C-alpha positions in Angstrom: 35.0 9.2 68.5 36.0 11.3 64.9 33.5 12.9 62.6 33.7 13.2 58.5 31.6 15.1 56.3 28.7 14.2 54.1 30.3 15.8 51.1 33.5 13.7 51.8 36.0 16.2 50.9 37.0 17.9 54.7 39.2 16.7 57.2 37.5 14.4 59.9 36.7 16.3 63.2 36.4 15.9 67.0 33.6 16.4 68.6 34.7 19.2 70.0 35.4 21.2 66.6 32.4 19.1 65.1 29.9 20.9 67.7 31.2 24.0 68.2 32.0 24.5 64.0 28.5 23.1 63.0 29.4 23.1 59.7 32.6 21.1 58.1 34.0 23.2 55.5 33.6 21.7 52.1 29.9 22.8 53.3 28.6 19.1 54.5 27.4 17.8 57.7 29.2 16.0 60.2 28.7 12.3 60.5 30.1 9.9 63.4 32.4 7.4 62.0 30.7 4.9 64.2 26.9 3.8 65.4 27.8 1.7 68.5 25.0 -0.7 68.7 23.2 -1.1 72.4 23.3 -4.2 73.9 20.4 -6.8 74.0 20.2 -6.4 78.1 19.8 -3.0 77.4 16.2 -3.2 75.5 15.0 -6.5 77.6 15.0 -4.3 80.8 14.4 -0.3 79.6 11.3 -0.8 80.4 12.5 -0.5 84.1 14.3 2.4 83.5 13.8 6.6 83.9 13.9 8.5 80.8 17.3 9.9 82.0 18.8 6.3 82.7 17.8 5.7 79.4 19.4 8.6 77.3 22.6 8.6 79.4 23.1 5.5 78.2 22.3 6.2 74.6 24.3 10.0 75.1 27.4 7.9 76.1 27.4 5.5 72.9 27.4 8.7 70.7 29.1 11.0 73.3 31.2 8.9 75.9 34.9 8.4 74.1 34.9 12.5 74.1 33.1 13.7 77.8 33.7 12.4 80.9 30.8 10.1 82.4 30.4 12.8 85.6 29.8 15.6 83.3 28.3 13.9 80.6 25.7 12.8 83.3 25.2 15.8 84.5 24.2 17.2 81.1 22.2 14.6 80.4 19.7 14.5 83.4 19.8 18.4 83.4 18.8 18.6 79.7 15.8 15.5 81.3 13.9 17.8 83.5 10.7 17.1 82.0 8.7 14.3 81.1 8.0 12.9 77.2 5.0 10.9 78.1 2.7 8.5 76.0 -0.7 9.6 75.7 -3.4 7.0 74.6 -5.2 8.7 71.4 -6.9 5.5 69.9 -6.8 2.1 70.7 -4.1 1.8 68.1 -2.4 5.1 68.2 -0.7 6.7 71.3 1.0 10.2 71.6 4.4 11.2 72.2 4.0 14.7 73.7 6.8 16.2 73.5 5.8 19.2 74.7 6.6 19.6 78.5 9.5 21.3 78.5 10.5 25.1 78.6 9.1 26.1 75.6 6.9 23.3 74.7 8.2 22.1 72.2 10.4 19.0 71.2 13.3 21.2 70.1 14.0 21.6 74.2 15.7 18.7 74.3 18.1 19.0 71.7 18.9 22.5 72.2 19.3 22.3 76.0 21.7 19.3 75.6 23.8 21.2 73.0 23.8 24.1 75.3 25.3 22.6 77.5 27.8 20.5 75.6 28.8 23.7 74.0 29.2 25.5 77.6 31.5 21.9 78.4 33.8 22.4 76.2 34.1 26.2 75.9 35.2 25.3 80.1 38.1 23.4 78.7 39.1 26.3 76.5 39.2 28.6 79.4 38.4 31.9 80.8 37.4 34.3 77.8 36.2 32.0 75.4 33.7 33.1 73.2 31.1 31.2 70.7 28.4 33.0 68.8 25.4 30.5 67.5 23.2 31.3 64.3 20.1 30.0 64.4 17.4 29.8 61.7 13.9 28.8 62.4 10.9 28.5 60.7 9.3 28.3 64.2 9.7 26.3 67.4 14.1 25.9 66.9 14.4 29.4 67.6 12.8 29.6 71.1 14.0 26.5 71.9 17.8 27.4 71.0 17.1 30.5 72.6 16.3 29.5 76.1 18.2 26.4 75.5 21.3 29.1 75.7 20.0 32.0 77.4 22.4 33.2 80.3 24.8 30.8 79.4 28.5 32.2 79.3 30.4 33.1 76.8 27.8 32.2 74.1 25.6 34.7 72.2 22.9 33.4 70.0 21.6 35.1 67.1 18.2 33.7 66.0 17.0 34.4 62.3 13.4 33.9 61.2 11.1 35.2 58.5 9.2 37.7 58.7 5.0 37.4 59.3 5.7 33.6 58.8 6.3 32.3 62.5 3.0 32.2 64.8 2.7 35.7 67.4 3.3 33.1 70.2 6.7 31.8 68.9 8.0 35.0 67.7 7.3 35.9 71.9 9.3 33.1 72.9 12.6 34.2 71.1 12.1 37.8 70.6 11.6 38.9 74.0 14.6 37.5 76.3 17.2 39.8 75.7 20.6 39.3 77.2 22.8 37.2 74.8 19.8 36.5 72.6 19.3 38.6 69.7 16.1 38.2 67.2 16.7 38.8 63.4 13.9 39.3 61.8 14.6 38.3 57.8 12.5 39.5 54.7 12.2 36.0 53.1 11.5 32.2 53.8 13.0 29.9 56.2 15.0 28.7 53.5 16.5 32.2 52.9 17.1 32.0 57.3 19.0 28.9 56.4 20.6 30.1 53.0 22.1 33.5 55.4 23.1 31.0 58.2 25.5 28.6 55.5 27.0 31.4 54.1 28.1 32.5 57.1 29.9 29.5 58.1 31.6 29.7 54.7 32.8 33.4 54.4 36.8 33.4 55.8 36.0 37.0 56.7 33.3 36.8 58.8 35.1 33.6 60.6 38.3 35.3 61.1 36.2 37.9 62.9 33.9 35.5 65.3 34.2 32.0 66.2 30.6 30.7 64.7 28.3 27.7 64.9 24.9 26.2 64.3 22.0 25.0 66.8 20.1 24.1 63.6 19.5 20.2 63.5 22.7 21.0 61.1 24.6 20.3 64.4 25.4 16.9 65.8 24.8 17.8 69.2 21.1 19.3 68.1 20.3 16.4 66.3 21.7 13.2 68.1 20.0 13.8 71.8 16.4 14.1 69.7 16.6 10.0 69.5 16.3 9.4 73.6 12.9 10.1 73.5 12.4 7.5 70.7 13.9 4.6 73.0 11.9 6.1 75.9 8.4 5.8 73.7 9.5 2.0 73.0 10.2 1.8 76.8 6.7 3.4 77.4 5.4 1.1 74.8 7.3 -2.3 76.4 5.4 -1.5 79.5 2.1 -1.5 77.9 3.1 -4.5 76.0 2.7 -2.4 72.7 6.0 -2.4 71.4 6.7 -5.7 69.4 5.0 -3.9 66.2 5.7 -0.5 66.8 5.4 2.0 63.8 6.6 5.6 64.4 5.5 9.0 62.2 7.4 11.6 62.7 6.3 15.0 61.0 9.1 16.0 59.1 11.0 19.0 58.1 14.2 19.6 57.9 14.3 16.1 58.9 17.0 16.3 62.0 14.1 14.9 63.9 13.3 11.4 62.1 17.2 11.2 61.1 18.2 10.8 65.2 15.5 8.2 65.3 17.2 6.2 62.4 20.5 6.5 64.1 18.7 5.1 67.3 17.4 2.1 64.7 20.8 1.5 63.6 21.8 1.3 67.1 19.5 -1.9 67.4 15.8 0.3 68.8 13.4 -2.6 67.8 10.7 0.3 66.1 9.6 -2.1 62.9 9.1 0.5 60.4 9.0 5.4 60.3 6.4 7.0 58.7 7.9 10.6 57.7 4.8 12.6 57.5 5.3 15.7 55.1 3.0 19.1 54.6 2.3 20.6 51.1 6.2 20.8 51.3 6.6 16.8 50.2 11.0 17.0 48.7 10.9 13.6 50.7 8.0 12.6 49.8 8.3 12.1 46.3 12.2 11.2 46.7 10.6 8.1 48.1 8.2 7.4 45.3 10.6 8.7 42.5 14.3 8.3 43.8 14.9 11.4 42.5 15.6 14.3 45.5 14.3 17.3 44.0 14.3 20.5 46.7 12.4 23.7 45.7 11.3 26.8 47.6 8.9 26.3 50.7 5.5 26.8 50.5 3.6 28.8 53.5 1.2 26.2 55.2 -0.3 25.7 58.9 2.5 23.4 59.8 5.0 25.8 59.8 7.4 24.6 61.5 7.6 21.6 58.3 7.8 24.5 55.4 11.3 23.7 54.4 11.9 22.8 50.6 15.3 22.0 51.0 16.1 19.7 54.3 19.5 20.1 55.5 19.4 16.5 57.1 18.6 14.4 53.8 22.4 14.2 52.9 22.7 12.6 56.7 20.1 10.4 55.7 21.0 9.5 52.2 24.7 9.1 53.7 23.6 6.7 56.5 22.1 4.3 54.2 25.1 4.3 51.8 23.1 6.0 49.5 20.7 3.6 48.6 17.6 5.0 47.9 16.0 1.1 48.0 17.6 1.1 51.7 16.4 4.1 52.3 12.6 3.0 51.6 12.6 -0.5 53.3 12.5 1.8 56.8 10.5 4.9 55.9 7.5 5.7 53.9 5.9 8.2 53.4 2.7 11.2 53.6 1.5 14.2 52.4 -1.1 16.2 53.6 -2.2 19.9 52.3 -3.7 22.7 54.7 -7.6 21.3 54.6 -6.4 17.8 55.2 -4.6 18.7 58.5 -7.3 21.0 59.5 -10.1 18.1 58.7 -7.6 16.1 60.9 -7.3 18.2 63.9 -11.2 18.4 64.1 -12.0 14.9 63.0 -9.3 13.8 66.1 -11.0 16.4 69.0 -14.3 15.4 67.7 -13.4 11.0 67.9 -11.3 11.2 71.0 -11.0 14.4 72.5 -7.9 14.9 72.0 -6.1 18.5 70.8 -3.4 17.8 68.1 -1.1 21.2 67.1 -1.0 20.8 63.0 2.2 18.7 63.1 1.2 16.2 65.4 -2.3 16.1 62.9 0.1 15.1 59.8 1.5 12.0 62.4 -1.7 11.2 63.3 -3.6 11.5 59.8 -0.4 9.1 58.2 -0.6 6.6 61.1 -4.7 5.9 60.5 -3.9 5.4 56.5 -1.0 3.1 56.5 -1.2 1.3 60.5 -1.3 -2.4 59.6 -3.2 -4.5 61.6 -1.9 -5.6 64.5 0.8 -2.7 64.8 0.8 0.2 67.0 1.3 3.8 65.9 3.5 6.3 67.8 3.0 9.8 66.1 5.4 12.2 67.5 3.0 15.9 69.2 5.4 18.2 68.6 4.4 21.7 70.0 1.7 22.3 72.5 -1.7 23.5 70.5 -1.9 26.6 72.0 1.7 27.6 70.0 -0.2 27.6 67.5 -3.4 28.9 68.8 -5.1 31.2 66.1 -5.1 28.4 63.4 -6.4 25.6 66.3 -9.0 28.0 67.6 -10.2 28.8 63.7 -10.3 25.0 63.2 -12.1 24.0 66.1 -13.9 27.2 66.7 -12.2 27.2 70.4 -10.3 29.0 72.5 -7.4 26.9 73.3 -6.4 27.6 76.8 -2.7 29.3 77.2 0.0 27.4 79.9 1.3 29.6 82.0 4.4 28.9 80.4 3.6 30.4 77.2 1.3 33.5 78.6 4.7 34.4 80.9 6.7 35.2 77.5 4.1 37.1 76.3 4.6 39.8 79.0 8.0 41.0 77.2 8.4 43.2 74.6 9.6 42.6 70.9 12.6 42.9 69.9 14.3 42.4 66.9 16.6 43.7 64.3 15.5 43.9 60.8 17.5 42.1 57.7 17.1 41.6 54.2 18.0 38.5 52.7 21.2 39.7 51.3 23.9 38.0 53.0 26.1 41.5 52.2 23.7 43.0 54.7 23.7 40.6 57.2 27.6 39.8 56.6 28.1 44.0 58.0 25.6 43.1 60.7 27.3 40.6 62.1 30.9 42.0 61.7 29.8 45.1 63.6 29.2 43.0 66.8 32.2 42.8 69.4 
């Protein structure tokens, strides 16, 4: 399979180049030249298959031409060493719980898959191959990537995060690890972190000094595997007899998550339609209304992982639908919520159902509660455990959310981070001093 750039000015790449480079030479995002439809009998039998079996079938359609079957199966099965269950919240709304992995966030799936695929390619290159992963995070990406790559030979990870704008528990998950993980605390917002990463990829001198790649959802090996759990959600709803009018709501920030869902739909996944739920960063919502994409500086909210003012993966969604606003609107609707609306939703869901949403999942639940039509069943993504936003959720519910043992373990470590301005010259100088 070859991969082309969304900007259309870079040479096509192999999967290995797309994964190792992350970003194309023309600053575009890599897209597979073909999307293979999955056969009807796969969907006929999907409710009888395990999560790993489903995911391997999907992975083979994406990566099977470039990774031998035995290695790909091992990567998939090792990645998915945890469940992603659909949990009933109301008679018509289910939560796809994506917080059962090592860092209790949905990004564990993509990060673990990418770490293993990147290691596969490094082993093919031979002993001594070294690659440096740069990742910007607004919260959960940093912890998922750091833990997915922790201790992996030949890979060093630099996690860039905005000072004071991720939750204390999230911060612990990537600043206390040491080994091959370096946390970089940027004096700015998430968009500044992302800009530093993109600038690093485009700097010729820096790229001659060190081999760089990204583990943000701009990397095909990070976002494509996220399609796995949409197929698995469909299988679970089919077992319940509720798959025929299935609507999926995705809390959306950088749009890698919903982009992988849309790839799934192009492969034949029979989801009726999708809803992209935004917080106050409503750039995509306004695009749906107007047909005009107008990025702007991000606004800080209590759903911080969605605080993105210029979603990178919009370029992929736009390309996937032939740059047609009408085609995009046919498959996706939008919703946007203020902090007070998100807080109200967390309280209402807990009061009415007993279920505790994190701030991002609350956006997804609220959109379904407002936009589901008669006969439809909605599935929203509960993208992280509510304890990862303990201060916020405790304050909203006047409660004391229990911290799972996995999170408690991270909180015992000592914070280690490198302070950094949002100026690229300073960041480049820091990287040039690294071996």
